[in-house]
C-alpha positions in Angstrom: 0.0 0.0 0.0 1.1 3.5 -0.6 0.4 6.3 1.8 -2.3 8.9 1.0 -0.7 11.6 -1.2 -1.4 14.4 1.3 0.7 12.7 4.0 3.8 13.2 1.8 3.7 16.9 2.8 3.6 16.2 6.5 6.7 16.2 8.8 6.9 13.6 11.6 5.4 15.9 14.2 2.4 16.7 12.0 1.9 13.1 11.3 2.0 12.3 15.0 -0.5 15.1 15.8 -3.0 13.9 13.1 -2.7 10.3 14.2 -3.2 11.3 17.8 -6.3 13.4 17.1 -7.9 10.9 14.8 -7.2 8.0 17.2 -8.6 10.1 20.2 -11.8 11.0 18.4 -12.3 7.5 17.2 -11.7 5.9 20.5 -13.8 8.4 22.4 -16.7 7.5 20.2 -16.4 3.8 20.6 -15.4 3.8 24.3 -18.2 2.4 26.4 -19.6 0.5 23.4 -20.4 3.4 21.1 -23.6 2.4 19.4 -22.5 -1.2 18.7 -25.2 -3.8 19.4 -25.2 -6.3 22.3 -22.0 -8.4 22.7 -20.0 -6.0 20.6 -20.9 -3.1 23.0 -20.0 -5.3 26.0 -16.6 -6.1 24.5 -15.9 -2.4 23.7 -17.1 -1.4 27.1 -14.4 -3.5 28.8 -11.7 -2.4 26.3 -9.1 0.1 27.3 -9.6 2.4 24.3 -8.3 5.4 26.2 -4.9 3.7 26.3 -5.0 3.7 22.5 -5.4 7.5 22.6 -2.6 7.8 25.1 -0.3 5.6 23.0 -1.1 7.7 19.9 -0.2 10.9 21.8 3.1 9.3 22.8 4.3 8.9 19.2 5.6 12.4 19.2 8.2 11.4 21.8 10.1 9.4 19.2 10.4 12.2 16.6 13.6 13.6 18.2 15.1 10.3 19.3 18.3 8.8 17.9 19.2 5.7 19.9 18.4 2.1 18.8 16.5 1.6 22.1 14.3 4.5 21.3 13.8 3.2 17.7 12.7 -0.2 19.1 10.3 1.5 21.4 9.0 3.7 18.6 8.2 0.6 16.6 6.6 -1.0 19.7 4.4 2.1 20.2 3.3 2.0 16.5 2.7 -1.8 16.7 0.4 -1.4 19.7 -1.6 1.1 17.8 -1.9 -1.2 14.7 -2.9 -4.1 16.9 -5.5 -1.9 18.7 -7.1 -0.8 15.4 -7.5 -4.3 14.2 -9.1 -5.3 17.5 -11.3 -2.3 17.4 -12.6 -3.2 13.9 -13.4 -6.8 14.9 -15.0 -5.7 18.1 -17.2 -3.2 16.4 -18.2 -6.0 13.9 -18.2 -8.6 16.6 -21.6 -10.0 15.7 -20.3 -10.7 12.2 -17.0 -12.1 13.6 -18.9 -14.4 15.9 -20.8 -15.9 13.0 -17.7 -16.3 10.8 -16.7 -20.0 10.6 -13.1 -19.0 10.0 -12.5 -17.1 13.2 -9.2 -16.8 15.1 -8.2 -20.1 16.6 -5.6 -20.7 19.3 -4.9 -24.2 20.7 -7.9 -25.6 18.9 -10.2 -23.0 20.6 -11.9 -20.0 19.0 -10.9 -16.8 20.7 -12.4 -13.3 20.7 -10.6 -10.4 19.0 -9.7 -8.8 22.2 -7.7 -11.9 23.2 -5.8 -12.0 20.0 -2.2 -11.2 19.2 -1.1 -9.1 16.3 0.0 -12.1 14.2 -3.3 -13.8 14.7 -5.2 -10.7 13.8 -3.1 -10.1 10.7 -3.7 -13.6 9.5 -7.4 -13.3 10.0 -7.6 -10.0 8.1 -5.6 -11.6 5.2 -8.1 -14.5 5.1 -11.3 -12.7 5.7 -11.1 -8.9 5.4 -8.5 -7.6 3.0 -8.7 -8.3 -0.7 -5.4 -9.2 -2.5 -5.7 -5.8 -4.3 -6.3 -3.9 -1.1 -4.2 -5.6 1.5 -2.5 -3.9 4.4 -0.7 -7.2 5.2 2.8 -6.0 4.1 2.6 -2.9 6.3 1.2 -4.8 9.3 3.7 -7.6 8.9 6.6 -5.1 8.8 5.4 -3.3 11.9 5.0 -6.7 13.7 8.5 -7.8 12.8 10.1 -4.5 13.9 8.0 -4.2 17.0 9.0 -7.8 18.0 12.6 -6.6 18.4 11.6 -5.5 21.9 11.5 -9.2 22.8 14.7 -10.2 21.1 18.1 -11.0 22.5 19.5 -11.7 19.0 19.9 -9.2 16.2 16.7 -8.2 14.3 16.1 -5.6 11.6 14.8 -2.4 13.2 15.3 0.0 10.3 15.9 3.7 10.8 13.9 6.7 12.1 13.4 7.7 8.5 11.7 4.4 7.8 9.7 4.8 11.0 8.5 8.3 9.8 7.5 6.6 6.5 5.6 4.1 8.5 3.8 6.9 10.2 2.6 8.1 6.8 1.2 4.6 6.1 -0.3 4.4 9.6 -2.2 7.6 9.1 -3.6 6.2 5.8 -4.3 2.9 7.6 -6.0 4.7 10.4 -8.2 6.7 8.0 -9.3 3.5 6.2 -10.2 1.8 9.5 -12.0 4.9 10.8 -13.9 5.3 7.5 -14.9 1.6 7.5 -16.7 1.8 10.8 -20.4 2.6 11.1 -21.6 5.8 12.7 -25.2 6.8 13.6 -25.3 9.9 11.5 -22.4 10.5 9.0 -23.3 14.2 9.0 -23.3 14.5 12.7 -20.2 12.6 13.7 -17.1 11.7 11.9 -13.7 11.1 13.6 -11.4 14.1 13.0 -7.6 14.4 12.6 -7.6 18.2 13.0 
């Protein structure tokens, strides 16, 4: 996937601000269940969506960093946001997920989206949500691999801060797509905002 063309004009701090604002307005709407039905509302109600907002606000801390440790934490921060967005999407559409015969399985048991790991979520989205022509899999897989460096004792590819900034561009585009793919009670009354 390519980033939205307007993101090419944004510096890292502007990208962080837009991601933070859009994440905050999105999470505030869905926190407590939003207007999701039944089990979906219950799952969203127990979710820590305000942590997603806080994590998005933390991205800006990495824009002036230079150490490998900070870069690993920057990828970890971004990875937590990606994972949270995938969970949010499946929780909002939980009733559909629950009826899907190809749900996320761990140890021969079907699990709910909020119990899933990024790899499991990514694989489910590849199988059931993303089309081959419109797949976020390469982006999510790259984020997953770089974020996992936080667990490693052996050498892993962590890229550079320039690559992380490029990933922020993609993340804003990814976030926009997820936000625009969720239902809202009145499109004219509410839409998540990045400004």
